[in-house]
C-alpha positions in Angstrom: -16.3 121.8 29.6 -16.0 119.5 32.6 -18.8 117.3 31.3 -17.1 117.2 27.9 -13.8 116.2 29.5 -15.4 113.5 31.5 -17.3 112.2 28.5 -14.0 112.1 26.5 -12.2 110.2 29.3 -15.1 107.7 29.6 -15.2 107.2 25.8 -11.5 106.5 25.7 -11.8 104.0 28.6 -14.8 102.3 26.8 -12.9 102.1 23.5 -9.8 100.8 25.3 -11.8 98.0 27.0 -13.7 97.0 23.9 -11.0 97.5 21.3 -7.7 96.7 23.1 -6.3 93.8 21.0 -4.0 92.7 23.8 -7.0 92.3 26.1 -9.0 90.4 23.5 -6.0 88.2 22.7 -5.5 87.3 26.4 -9.1 86.4 26.7 -9.1 84.2 23.6 -5.9 82.5 24.9 -7.5 81.7 28.2 -10.7 80.4 26.5 -8.6 78.3 24.1 -6.6 76.8 27.0 -9.8 75.9 28.8 -11.2 74.4 25.6 -8.1 72.4 24.8 -7.9 71.2 28.4 -11.5 70.0 28.3 -10.9 68.1 25.1 -7.8 66.4 26.5 -9.8 65.3 29.6 -12.6 63.9 27.5 -10.2 62.2 25.1 -8.4 60.6 28.0 -11.6 59.1 29.2 -12.6 57.9 25.7 -9.1 56.5 25.1 -8.9 54.4 28.3 -8.1 50.8 27.4 -6.5 47.7 29.0 -3.8 45.3 28.1 -5.3 41.9 27.1 -3.7 38.5 27.3 -5.0 35.4 25.5 -6.6 33.0 28.0 -5.4 29.9 26.2 -1.8 31.2 26.0 -1.7 31.8 29.8 -3.1 28.3 30.4 -0.5 26.6 28.3 2.4 28.8 29.3 3.7 26.3 31.8 3.1 23.2 29.6 6.5 23.2 27.8 8.6 24.0 30.9 6.8 21.3 32.9 7.1 18.7 30.1 10.9 19.2 29.6 11.6 19.4 33.3 9.8 16.1 33.8 11.6 14.5 30.9 15.0 15.5 32.2 14.1 14.5 35.8 12.8 11.1 34.6 15.9 10.5 32.5 18.1 11.4 35.5 16.1 9.0 37.7 16.7 6.1 35.4 20.4 6.3 36.0 20.0 4.9 39.6 18.1 1.8 40.6 16.5 3.6 43.6 14.8 1.9 46.5 12.0 0.3 44.4 14.0 -0.6 41.3 13.6 0.8 37.8 10.7 -1.4 36.7 8.4 -0.5 39.5 9.5 3.2 39.2 8.6 3.3 35.5 5.3 1.5 36.0 4.4 3.9 38.8 5.5 6.8 36.7 3.2 5.8 33.8 0.2 5.6 36.1 1.1 9.0 37.6 1.5 10.5 34.2 -1.9 9.4 32.9 -3.8 10.3 36.1 -2.1 13.7 36.4 -2.6 14.6 32.8 -6.3 13.8 33.0 -6.8 15.6 36.3 -4.9 18.8 35.3 -6.7 18.8 31.9 -10.1 19.0 33.6 -9.3 21.0 36.7 -10.6 24.6 36.5 -12.6 24.2 33.2 -15.8 25.0 35.1 -14.4 28.4 36.1 -13.3 29.0 32.6 -16.8 28.3 31.3 -18.3 30.6 33.9 -15.9 33.4 32.9 -16.5 32.7 29.2 -20.3 33.0 29.8 -19.8 36.7 30.8 -17.9 38.3 28.0 -17.7 41.8 26.4 -16.2 42.8 23.1 -12.7 44.1 23.2 -12.7 47.9 22.9 -11.0 50.0 20.3 -8.3 51.2 22.8 -7.6 47.8 24.3 -4.1 46.5 23.5 -3.6 42.8 22.5 -0.6 41.3 24.2 1.7 39.3 22.0 1.9 35.6 22.6 5.7 35.8 23.3 5.1 38.5 26.0 2.5 36.4 27.7 4.7 33.4 27.8 7.7 35.4 29.0 5.7 37.0 31.9 4.4 33.6 33.1 7.7 31.8 32.9 9.6 34.6 34.5 7.1 34.7 37.4 7.3 30.9 37.9 11.0 30.3 37.2 11.9 29.5 40.8 8.9 27.2 41.3 9.9 25.4 38.1 13.5 25.0 39.3 12.3 23.8 42.7 9.9 21.3 41.1 12.8 19.9 39.0 15.2 19.6 41.9 12.5 17.8 44.0 11.7 15.4 41.2 15.4 14.6 40.7 15.9 14.0 44.4 12.8 11.9 44.7 14.0 9.7 41.8 16.6 8.2 44.2 13.6 6.6 45.9 11.3 5.8 43.0 13.2 6.1 39.7 11.5 8.1 36.9 8.1 8.4 38.6 8.5 12.0 39.9 9.7 13.2 36.5 6.8 11.6 34.8 4.5 13.3 37.2 5.9 16.7 36.1 5.5 15.7 32.5 1.9 14.7 33.1 1.2 18.2 34.5 2.6 19.7 31.2 0.5 17.5 29.1 -2.6 18.3 31.2 -2.0 22.0 30.6 -1.8 21.4 26.9 -5.1 19.4 27.0 -6.8 22.2 28.9 -5.7 24.8 26.4 -6.9 22.6 23.6 -10.3 22.4 25.2 -10.5 26.2 25.4 -9.3 26.3 21.8 -12.2 24.0 20.7 -14.7 26.4 22.3 -13.0 29.4 20.6 -13.3 27.6 17.3 -16.9 26.6 17.8 -17.9 30.2 18.9 -15.8 31.9 16.3 -14.1 34.2 18.8 -10.9 34.4 20.8 -11.0 34.7 24.6 -8.8 37.4 26.3 -8.3 38.3 29.9 -7.2 41.7 31.3 -3.5 41.4 32.1 -4.0 43.5 35.3 -6.4 40.8 36.6 -3.9 38.0 36.5 -1.9 37.3 39.6 1.5 38.7 40.4 3.2 35.9 38.5 1.1 36.3 35.3 -1.1 33.3 35.9 -4.6 32.2 37.0 -6.7 33.4 34.1 -9.8 32.1 35.8 -8.9 33.3 39.3 -11.1 35.3 41.7 -9.7 38.6 40.4 -11.0 37.9 36.9 -14.4 39.5 36.4 -15.0 38.7 32.8 -13.4 37.8 29.5 -13.2 39.9 26.4 -13.5 38.6 22.9 -12.1 39.4 19.5 -12.5 37.9 16.1 -10.6 34.7 15.3 -8.0 36.6 13.2 -6.9 38.9 16.1 -3.5 38.5 17.7 -0.6 36.2 16.8 -1.9 33.0 18.4 -4.4 30.5 17.0 -7.4 29.0 18.9 -5.9 27.0 21.8 -2.9 29.4 22.2 -0.5 27.8 19.7 1.6 29.9 17.5 -0.3 31.1 14.5 1.0 29.6 11.2 1.7 32.3 8.6 0.8 31.2 5.1 2.4 32.9 2.1 
């Protein structure tokens, strides 16, 4: 009788362990949570991407502000004869404009070529930054430098009329020329060059700086800017 009672108790315990739906449900819930957690971790690794900014857009972001600041400063400088007189100031300004535009247009192209020689295809999870966002980040980061450059150009015009403003305008034209050079390479290669936004400096500039390890590429139809960084024309 004792053996039968013990056997009955053991049988009920075995059936309870094997057949208790609550125990089986808890075990399935734990396994399901572990499985879903593992999938989330793997998905996070697969889904890791970067924000990308167009190289040419970053290069030409300062062109328009420099150009207009230079034009305004040169116009203000023509209102006063200055120490040298207007004629000498304008002639000096023309020389500075041409020299500066040529120098800025060529400066840094070697670093851009080096970075463009090491490119990878943009990944599926990379986010392409809009042209307007790239311009806004650069101009917001450089607004105080632009204001200071304008004030210095206006002040220097009392000594040499128009020349400092034309120097600023030359910097703007040089940036346009550099972006156009990059755009010609993009057109020739049939790709657009992008740089990781987190590798730009704190003010959103220097797309060929020491922090930039490589460029990324997309097809020519990606993004809202054409080769060279200009606004893409929408044809209907």
